[in-house]
Every structure is written in C-alpha cells, then in structure tokens.
N, C-alpha and C positions, 0 to 999 in steps of 0.2 A: 492689163490684169491687176496690177498694183493699184492703179487709180480706181478700178472697180471695187477692189477690196476696201480701200479707204472710204469710198463713197458709201458702201454698205455699212461699214463701221460707224460712219457719221450719222447715217439714217437710224441705226439701232440706238446710238447714243441719244439722238434727239427724241426718239420714241420713248426711251426709258426716262428721259428728263421730263417730258410731258406727263408721262404716267406718274412719276414721283410727285410732281407739284400738284397734279390733279387729286391724288390720294391725300396729300397734305391739306389741300383746300377742303376736301370732303370731311376728313377727320376734324379739322378746326371748325367747320360749320356745325357738325354734330355736337362737339364739345361745347361750342358757344351757345347753341340753341338751348341745351339743357341748363346752361348757366343763367340764361335770361328768362327762360320759361317759368311762369308762376313765381317770379321774383317777389320775395317778401322778407320782412324782418323776423329774426329768431330771437327769443328771450335769452340773450347771452351777451358777451362783450360787443356784439354788433351795436348795442346801445351807444357805445362810444362814437361810432360813425353816425348813428341817427342824431345824437345830440349835437354833433358838429355839422358836417356838410349836409346831413339829412335835413337840418333845420336852417341851412344857409350860413353856418358859422365856420370860419376857417380854423384848421388845426394850427396851433401856435407851438413853437419849441418850448415855451414856458408853460404850456397847458397841461403838464403831467406832474403835479406836485407829489403824487404818491410814489414816483420812482425814486426819490431821494431817500426816504426812510427804508425802502426796500433794497437799497444799495444798487440801484440800476441806473443806466444812462441810455435813454432812447428818445431824445427830444424830437427826432424826425420820423418816428415810427409810422405815422399815418399821413405824413405830409403830402404824398402824391395825390391823395383824395382832393386836395385843394384845387387841382386842375378843373374839377367839375364846376367850381364857383366862377370860372371864367366864362362859362356858358349859361349858368343859371345861379344867380346870387340868392335865390329864395330857397324854398323847400325842394329837396331832391328826392325822387322816388327810388325804391329798391331797383326798379328796372334800369334807371340811369346808372346806379352804382355798378350793376352787373354788366352793363354795356362796357363800362371802363374795364372791368375785370376780363371780359372776353377779348377786348383789344389787347390787353396786356398779355393774356395767354397766347394769342396769335403771334405777338412779337417774340415772346419767350420761345415758342416752338420754332419759329423761322430762324432765330439765331442759333439754336441747337442744330438745325439743319445745315446752316452755313458752316458751322464748325466741323460737322461730320464730313461734308462734301469737300472742305478744304484739306482736312487731314488725309482723306482717301482719294485725292485728286489724281494720283498716279495709278490707282487700282482699276481693275476691269469694271466697266460701267455698271453691270448688273449687280456686282457685289457692293460697289460704292453706294448705289442708291438703296439697295436692300438694307445694308447695315445702318445707314443713316436714318432711314425711315423707322427701323426698329428702335434705334437710340432715341428718336423723338417720341415714340410711343411710350417708352420706359420713362423718359423725363417728364412727360405730361401726366402719366398715371401716378407718378410719385407725388406730384404737387396738386392735382386736381381738387382734392378735398379742401385745400386752403383757398382755392379760387371760387368755389361755389358757396363760400360763406365769407362774411367780412368781419368776423369777430377778432381777427388779428391783422397786423400789417405784414405778416410773414410773406404773403404773396408778392409784396413790393420787392423784398430781398430776392426772392426766387426769380422774379422778372429780370432783375439786373445781373444775376450771376452769369448767364450765358453771354450777355453783352460784354461784361467785364472780361470773361475768358477769351472771347473772340478778339477784343481789343488787345489783350495781353499777348495773344499768339501773333497778331499782326505786327505789334511792336517788336516782338522777338524776331520776326522774319525781316522786317524792313528798317527797324530803328527809326521809324517816322514818329516824331514827337506828337503828332496829332492823335495817333493811337495811344501813345503813352500817357498823354494828358487826360484823354477820355477814360482810360483805365484807372488812373489815379483819382479822378473826380468821382467815378462810380463807386469804387471800393471805400473811399472815405465817406461818401454819402450814406451808403448802407450800413457802415459801421456805427453810425449814430441812429440807425433804425432798430437794431438789436445788438446789444453790446458784445455778445459772443462772436459776432462776425469779425471783430478785431483780430481774432486768431488767424484769419486768412491772410491779410497783408503782412502780418508779422512773420508767419510761416514761409510765405513766398519770398519775402525779402531776405530773411535769415538763411533759408536753405540755399538760395541762389548765391548769396555772398559767401557762405561757409563752404559749400561743396563745389562751387564752380567759378571761384574768383579769377583764376588764371585765364579762363576762356572767355570771360565777360569783356565786352568792349566798354569804353568809357561811358557811353550813353546808357548801357544796360546796368553798369555799376551805379550810376547816378539814379536811374529809375528805382532800383531796389533800395538805395539809401533813402529815397523820398518815401517809399512804402514804410520803412522803419520810422522815419521822421513823423509820418502821420500817426503811427501807433504811439510814439512818445508823447505827441500832443494829446491824444485821446487819454492816455494813462495820467498825464498831468492834470487834465480837467477832472478826471475821476478822483484822483487823490486829493485835490483841493476842494472840489465842489460837492462830491458825493460821499466818499468814504467817512469823513469826520462826522457826518450827520446820519449815517445809516444805523438803524436800530433793529431792523428785522429783515435779514437778507433773504431775498426771494429764492426759493428752491422748491422742488416737488417732494411731497412727503413720500417716504419709502421706509419700510421696515428692514430692508437689506443693507448690508455694509456697502461702502463705496465700491469695493472690488466686485462683489456679487452683483450689485446693481449694474455696473458697467458691463459685466459679462452677459447678463440677461439682455441688455440693450444691443450688444454686439451680435448675439445669436439671432436677434430679430431683424438685423440689418444685412440683407444678403449681398448688396453691392459692396459693402466693406469687406466681405469675405474675399471677393475677387481682388480688391485693392491690396489686401494683405499678401495674397499669392503673388500678384504682380510686383509688389514691393520686394519680396524675398528674392524672386527671380532676377529682378533688376540689380539688387545688391550683389548677388552672385556674379552676374555678368560684368558689372563694373569692377568688382574686386579682382576678377580674373583677367582684367584688361581686354575684355571682349567687346566692350561698348563704352562710349563716352556718356557723361552725365548730360541730360537734356532738360528742357523746361517741363517736359512731361513727367520726369522724375520729381521735380519740384511740386507739381500738381498732385502726384501720388502722396508724397509726404505731407502736403498741406491738408489733403482730405482726411488722413489719419490723425494729424495733429488736431484738426477741428473736432473729430470724433472724441478724442481723449479729453480735450479741453471742455467740451460740452458735457461729457459724462462727469467730469470732476465738479462741474457747477451744479450737478444733480438736476439737470433739465431732461425730463423723461419723455416728453411728448415727441411723437415721431417727426413732426414738422421741424423740430430743432435740428434733426440729423439729416434732413433732406439736402441741405446746402453742401455738406461734405460728400454725400453720395453723388450729387450732380457733378461736382468737380471731379470725383473719381472716375465717372463715366468716360471723360475725355482721354486720360492716359490709358484706360483699359481698351478703348477703341483703337488708340494709336499703336500700342504694343501688340494688341490682338491681331491687328492688320499685318504684323510682321511675322506671324506664324506661317508655316509652310503653305497653308491654304487659307484663303479668306473665308472658306466655308465654316471654319471653326468659330470665328468671332460672330458670324451670322447666326450660327446655331446657339451660341451662348446668349446673344442678345434676343433671339427668338424665345428662348426659355424664360428669360427675364421679362420680356414683353408679355408673355402669357401669364406669368406669375403675378405681375402687377395688374395686368389688364383684366384678370378674372374678377377683380373686386369692383370694377367700374360700374357694371349694371346695378349692383347693390348700393353703391355710393350715390348714384343718380336717383334710384328709386327712393331711398331713405330721405334724401335731401328734398325731393319733390313732395313726398308725403308730409315731411316736417313743415315745409313752407305753407302748404295748403291748410294743414291743421292749425298752424300758428295764425294764419291770416283770418280764418273764419272765427276762431275763438277770441282773438284780440279785438276784432271788429265788433263782435257781439258784446264783449266786456266793455268796450268803449261806449256803446249805446246805453248799456246799463248804468254807466257812470252819470248819465243825465237824469236818471229817475230813481236811483237807489244808492245807498251808501255801500262802498266796497271796503271791507275791513281786512287788514293784514295781521294775522295772528302770529305774534312774536313774543313769547314769554321771556321774562328777564332771566338771564343765565349768567354763570360765572365765566371765567376766561379759560376753563379747562379744555374747551373745544373752540379755540379762537378762530380757526379757519372756517368751521361750520357757521359760526356766528357772523363772520365777515361775509361769507357766501350768501347767507340769508339776507343780509342788508343789501348786498349787491343785487340780488334777484329783485328785491322790491324796487330799487332805483332803476334797474333795466326796464322792468315792466312799465313803470310809470313814465319813463322817457318815451317808450314806444306809443303809449296811450296819448301822451302829449303831442307826438308827431301826428297821430291820426286826427286828433281834435284841434290841432293847430293852436295849442295853448301851453301855458307853463304852470298849471295848477298841480297840486299834490292830490291825486285821486285815491290813493291807497292809505286809509286811516289805520295807523298802527295800534294794535290792541295787545296788551300784555296778559290779559285774562279773557277766556272765552265766556261770552254771555249770550245765551240763546234768546234772551228777551230783546236783544238788539237785532232787529230784522234787517236783512240785506244780503249781500254776498260776502262770504268769508273765504279768504284765500289762505291756504296752509302750505308753506314751503316745506319741501322734503327734509331740509336740514333740521327741522324740529325733531324728527325722529332720531337724528344723530345726537342732538343736544339733550333730548329727553326721551330715551328709549322706553321708559315706563309710563309715559304720559298717555292717559286715556284719550282716544281720538274723538275730539268734539265734533268731527265732521260726520259722525254717524246719524246726527239728528236732522240733516238736511238732504237736499237733492243735488247730486253732482252735476255741475254745468260747465266746469273748466278743468282741463287736464293737459298741461303743456310744460315741457322742460322742468320737470320735477316740482311743479306747482299744481296743487289741486284746489278747485274752487267749488263751494256749495252755496246754494240758496237756502237761507235759514228763515 
C-alpha cells in the first residue's frame, strides 16, 4: 500500500511538472511572438541601438561622453547588444534585435522559475508549481514593457537579476565558489550598466556583515567583503572620473518635494507594500528571538534600500524600481510559504498576477500599433527624402526651457538616424530652419516641444497637408 501511495504521488508530481513547464513554454511563446511580431524602430532612444548594432557598430565603454556632465556612470549599459555582431557584423534588423530580447526574456523567466521551485522544494507539489508559475507571471508582467522596446538597456539588468539571485542562493547553500564568483561577476557587470544598481551589492554585503556576522562562515564573510570591495572600486572611479566633471546631474523633473515624490512612488509600487509588511514581521520575530536572521532578510532589506536610494536620486520611471520589486518577490515567496497554509501565498500572488497581467493586452496592443504606424510613416518619409527637402522647424530659443530644447534636438537626431538606417547612408536629411517660410516647398516637421518652448507661437502647420504624425512630431507638405 505504501509503495502504491508513493507511486501515485510520483505520478502526480510528474504530471504537475509536465503541466508547469508546458504552461511556461506556452506563455513564453506568446510573449516572444508579440515581441518579434511587426518589429520596427520607434523614434526614441532606440536610435542609440540603431546607430550602433543596427548599423554594425559595436557599443564601446567610452562611447557615452554625455554621461560625464550628467554625473552618471554606465559604460556597459548597452554592451550585451554586441553579441549580435558575432553573427552579423553589418546592418541588423529590428527583428534580430527582438529575437535577442525574446531569448533574454525566456532565460529571465526560467531562472525565476528555478528560484521558486528551489525555495518551495519541500512543499506540496500542487502549491509549489502554482506559486512559482504565478511568481513568474508577476516577474514577466513587471518588465515586459522594457523588453518590447530597445530604448534603454534596463532589460539587460532585469535579465541578470534572477541569475544573480539564483547564484547567490546557491552559494549561500553550498559555499561553492563557482556560484560565488558567478554572482560577483554578474552584480559588478550590471552595476556599470545603471549606476543605481550599486545599491544592491552594497546593501547585501553591509546587511549580511552587520546583522549576521557571527553566523557567517569564512567563505561567506569573504564573499560579502568582496561585494563591498566592488562598491568601493565603483565609488572610487565615480569620484575620480565623473564627479569633478559633472555639470548637470541627471534627474527627473518633479514639482514635489523629495519626501512627497517618494511617497507617491511608493504608493504606486504594490510589491514594496508587501516588502514593508514582511520586513516589519521579520524584525518582530528576530527581536523576540523566534527566528534567526537569514539571507532572505538581507534580500528584503536590499529591496527597500534600493527603493529609497532610487527615490533619493529622483528617478521616477517605473522601470528604475522594477529591480527592487523583483528582489523583494523572492523573500516574500519564502516567508509566505511559511504561513500556516500555502494557499495564502498562492492567493497573494494570484492577486498580484491579475493586477499586473491586466495591463498586458494594452501594452501589446499599443506597442504593435506604434510599431506599424512608425514603420509606414518612416518608410514613406524616407522615400520623400529622395525627391523633396525635409525641413525641421526649430526656432531659436533661450535656455529657460533647456530640457524641451534638448529633447527637440534629440528628436531630430533620432529620426535622422532611423532614416539613415533605412537608406543605408550617413547623410543629414532634416534641414533645420529657425523661421517658417511657406515659400520653401517641401515637408516641414514640427516637434511638439516647440509648443512648450513657444506656447504663443502661431502654428505654421495650418497652411499644409498633414502627412506625418509619430512620437510627438507632426509633418506637413507645404
């Protein structure tokens, strides 16, 4: 009878395992399909990718001179794109770019699945696979907008976060330096992709050494010291090479105070709510000597430290906060699995999965529409460049709206780069005009920033026929 029960249990486990990985494969196939389908360039910072690997040019760590005056340090931000040049050293298509993105998203999801299955390996199979699948859905929905566009290198960081966490947990369990070295390489690499990532190794190393020194083995102490050492190196480079030359520190404009802005961001970040609750409960348990400090406590504190640090830097875009939220998911799953019933963590994750998943259809729909609209209009505009003059209307302005003026100049550069890619040339197709002259026949492009810079300016576009409308740029045939 016992053997029969074990046999039945093993069959059920195998069936659930097959079901889990089949659903994973189905979800990844759907997500990847819409990532690659109708792939095309958008008039945005995607032009950075177009200018480099899109045209067969590798990203160089020295290729971002603008980061120094902005007080930033991200020399490796787009470096992973260079992998494409191993297969094609010439012009790369948007489809090629998004094949790379889809592979990266699959790896990202698989490592999140491996983390979940490892944490819950002692739990009943049905709850183990359910909770893990829900966590993967949450993790993918949080980052999908960054994977369906290539205007930032944030997706590279997001790809490596679950690989880093998995390596960290394996080193914590085994003290095998193969895992430790892998974790150190990954976290140091992505720290030079986006500078606020340096908060993560510093928080992990500092929290582990500060709160768990007595329980750490010699190998674990050394590992955490190496994390801190990497941070010291980063700050040393920043203090010597960046800070003395910074003139205009990068931050997002906001009318709110630092505190009010941080509160607004926190309210919008639901996973951090759970992280705060879990952190308070864990602090109470540890203070009451009911529980020992663990690596998952370090991850909780790290996620919150990352949130606070990023808010202090006044970085308001959602994707900057994804990394901390992704890290927080791991300890939330671990401590949630210790509740009286696994049903609770499954329920919490189900609610989160529905909350984030509800946006996916619109994200896909809007992205597809944007791609198709951008493609048809840019191709038509590129053909016009052979037979008529394309004017870029940019009146001279003072520096009172420096950001709008910079954005207008950036839009012109971005659009011209994409036209260059289409026509396989390096010409300047957009002729800048500081005054509107309807006697100059051709196509006139008007960036939306003109309305910010000159709110009382009469719209010269009323005398022509509108033929272009994409990403805050209107074009008229005069």
